[in-house]
C-alpha positions as CSV (number, residue, x, y, z in Angstrom):
1,M,0.0,0.0,0.0
2,N,1.4,3.4,-0.9
3,I,1.1,6.7,0.9
4,L,-1.8,7.9,-1.3
5,D,-3.7,4.7,-0.6
6,I,-3.4,5.3,3.1
7,Y,-3.9,9.1,3.4
8,L,-5.9,10.1,0.4
9,R,-8.1,7.1,-0.4
10,K,-6.7,7.0,-4.0
11,E,-10.0,6.0,-5.6
12,L,-11.9,9.0,-4.1
13,V,-9.3,11.5,-5.1
14,A,-9.0,10.1,-8.6
15,E,-12.8,10.3,-9.0
16,S,-13.1,13.8,-7.7
17,I,-10.3,15.4,-9.8
18,G,-9.9,12.8,-12.6
19,K,-6.3,11.8,-11.7
20,L,-3.9,11.5,-8.8
21,P,-2.4,14.7,-7.6
22,D,1.3,15.5,-8.3
23,K,1.9,16.7,-4.7
24,V,0.6,16.2,-1.2
25,R,0.6,18.9,1.4
26,F,0.7,17.9,5.1
27,T,-0.3,20.5,7.6
28,Y,1.0,20.1,11.2
29,K,-1.1,21.2,14.1
30,M,-0.5,20.7,17.8
31,A,-3.4,19.2,19.7
32,N,-4.6,21.2,22.7
33,D,-3.2,18.6,25.1
34,Y,0.1,18.2,23.2
35,R,3.1,17.9,25.5
36,V,6.7,16.8,25.4
37,I,7.6,14.0,27.7
38,A,10.8,12.2,28.7
39,A,11.0,8.5,28.1
40,T,13.8,6.2,29.2
41,G,11.9,3.0,28.2
42,V,8.8,1.4,26.9
43,Y,6.6,-1.5,28.0
44,G,3.7,-3.0,26.0
45,G,2.8,-5.7,23.5
46,V,0.5,-6.9,20.8
47,T,-3.2,-6.0,20.9
48,A,-6.2,-6.6,18.6
49,Q,-5.5,-3.1,17.2
50,G,-1.8,-3.7,16.6
51,L,0.7,-2.6,19.3
52,K,0.4,-0.8,22.6
53,C,3.4,1.0,23.9
54,D,3.5,2.6,27.3
55,F,6.4,5.0,27.5
56,F,8.0,5.5,31.0
57,I,10.7,7.3,32.8
58,E,12.8,5.3,35.3
59,Y,14.4,6.6,38.4
60,A,15.5,5.5,41.9
61,T,12.5,5.3,44.2
62,A,12.5,7.8,47.0
63,P,12.2,6.4,50.5
64,K,8.7,6.5,51.9
65,E,10.0,8.5,54.9
66,E,13.1,9.5,56.7
67,I,14.0,10.8,60.2
68,R,16.5,13.6,60.7
69,K,18.0,15.2,63.8
70,V,17.2,18.8,64.6
71,T,20.2,21.0,65.1
72,E,20.6,23.3,68.1
73,G,19.7,26.2,65.8
74,G,16.4,24.6,64.7
75,G,17.6,23.4,61.3
76,L,17.6,20.0,59.8
77,G,20.6,17.8,60.9
78,E,21.9,14.5,59.7
79,Q,19.7,11.7,58.6
80,I,19.1,9.0,61.2
81,T,17.0,6.5,59.3
82,Q,14.9,6.1,56.2
83,T,12.3,3.5,55.2
84,K,13.8,1.2,52.6
85,T,13.7,-2.5,51.9
86,P,17.0,-3.9,53.1
87,G,19.2,-5.5,50.3
88,T,16.9,-4.2,47.6
89,V,17.4,-1.4,45.0
90,D,14.0,0.1,44.4
91,I,13.4,1.5,40.9
92,T,10.2,3.3,39.9
93,R,8.9,3.1,36.3
94,E,6.5,6.0,35.9
95,F,4.3,5.6,32.8
96,Q,4.0,8.9,31.0
97,V,1.8,8.0,28.0
98,G,0.4,5.0,26.1
99,V,0.3,4.8,22.4
100,V,-1.7,2.3,20.3
101,M,-0.7,1.9,16.7
102,S,-1.0,-0.5,13.8
103,A,1.8,-2.8,12.9
104,P,2.5,-1.0,9.6
105,D,2.6,2.4,11.4
106,A,4.9,0.8,14.0
107,K,7.3,-0.2,11.2
108,V,7.3,3.3,9.8
109,I,7.9,4.9,13.2
110,A,10.7,2.3,14.0
111,N,12.5,3.1,10.7
112,W,12.1,6.9,11.4
113,L,13.6,6.4,14.9
114,L,16.5,4.4,13.6
115,Q,17.2,7.0,10.9
116,K,17.2,9.8,13.5
117,V,19.5,7.8,15.8
118,A,22.0,7.3,12.9
119,E,21.9,11.1,12.2
120,F,22.5,11.8,15.9
121,E,25.4,9.4,16.1
122,A,26.9,10.8,12.9
123,L,26.8,14.3,14.4
124,K,28.5,13.0,17.6
125,V,31.3,11.5,15.5
126,Q,31.7,14.8,13.6
127,E,31.9,16.8,16.9
128,Q,34.5,14.3,18.3
129,Q,36.6,14.7,15.1
130,K,36.5,18.5,15.4
131,K,37.9,18.2,18.9
132,E,40.8,16.0,17.8
């Protein structure tokens, strides 16, 4: 399936103007709830609609509480204890957004991401060479 099949429903366009257009104009608009998020990972899987990707950020979990001494001047002193599970490193994965997409769209997005990573890495190599 080509891009006109997907976005323009080729048959309808051909019927309305007698032929396929020479160009396609894409207009970009930010949704009212558009936001930029950080993502350090993704969790998800296959669904009836295609794929579901839940993007998350990962960080060390803060203790539930801590106890600190009070200094003679009334300020906070050294930490005495904090609530943590002994022998365990606690990591929080906070989901930021979930995305559902078709398998063909996932392939297009994956290829775009790989292309952008290659461009980023090439820029890093150029920067390193300039320093040497």
